[in-house]
N, C-alpha and C positions, 0 to 999 in steps of 0.2 A: 567549517561553519557550522556558530554555533547550533541552530535552528534545522540543521538534519537530523534524518529520522532514521533509520538502516528503512531497506525495505524487508530484511529480513524475521519480521518479529512481524509483520502486517499484514492480516484475514487474506486481505486482497492480491497475497504476492504465491500460489501457487508455480505448483508444476507440472507444463505440457511435454504430453507426452510425445504430440509432431512434432516441435521446439528443439525435443528434451534438452530443456529443462524450465530454468525459473522463471513466468512474467504476473503482471502483475495483471489481474481477472480484471478492469472497471473497464465499462465501456467509457473512451474516449474520444471524441470527435480531435477533426484535426488542428482547432482551436484549442479547444481543452491541450493536448500533446502540444503548440507553438508556446500560450504561454505558460508551461507548467519548463519547458527547456529555457526562459526569459526569465524567470528568476527560479532556482535551481538554490539558492538559498534560503527562502522565505520557509521550505518541506509542503510534503506531499497536503493537498486539501483533501486526498483520500485514502489516507493514512486511515488504518482501522484496526489497534491496538490485538493482535493475534491470542487473545485470551480464553483459557479456556476450562476457568474457573471461577469466572463472572458470574455463569447461571448460578453453580454449586453457594455463589456467596451472595446473591437476591434472592433463594431459598431461602437462606439463614435467618 
């Protein structure tokens, strides 16, 4: 899939101690989840690049 984005680099992909694994930390309702599962090849609309240097570059 050309537009597929890896969750590993998303800032919304966080470790959940209760689940003992990584989960998407976006507050989605059932409609959002269904829409995403139908259109998996479009990429995630909630994807946010986990760029820890973004703030530093902005200050320069």
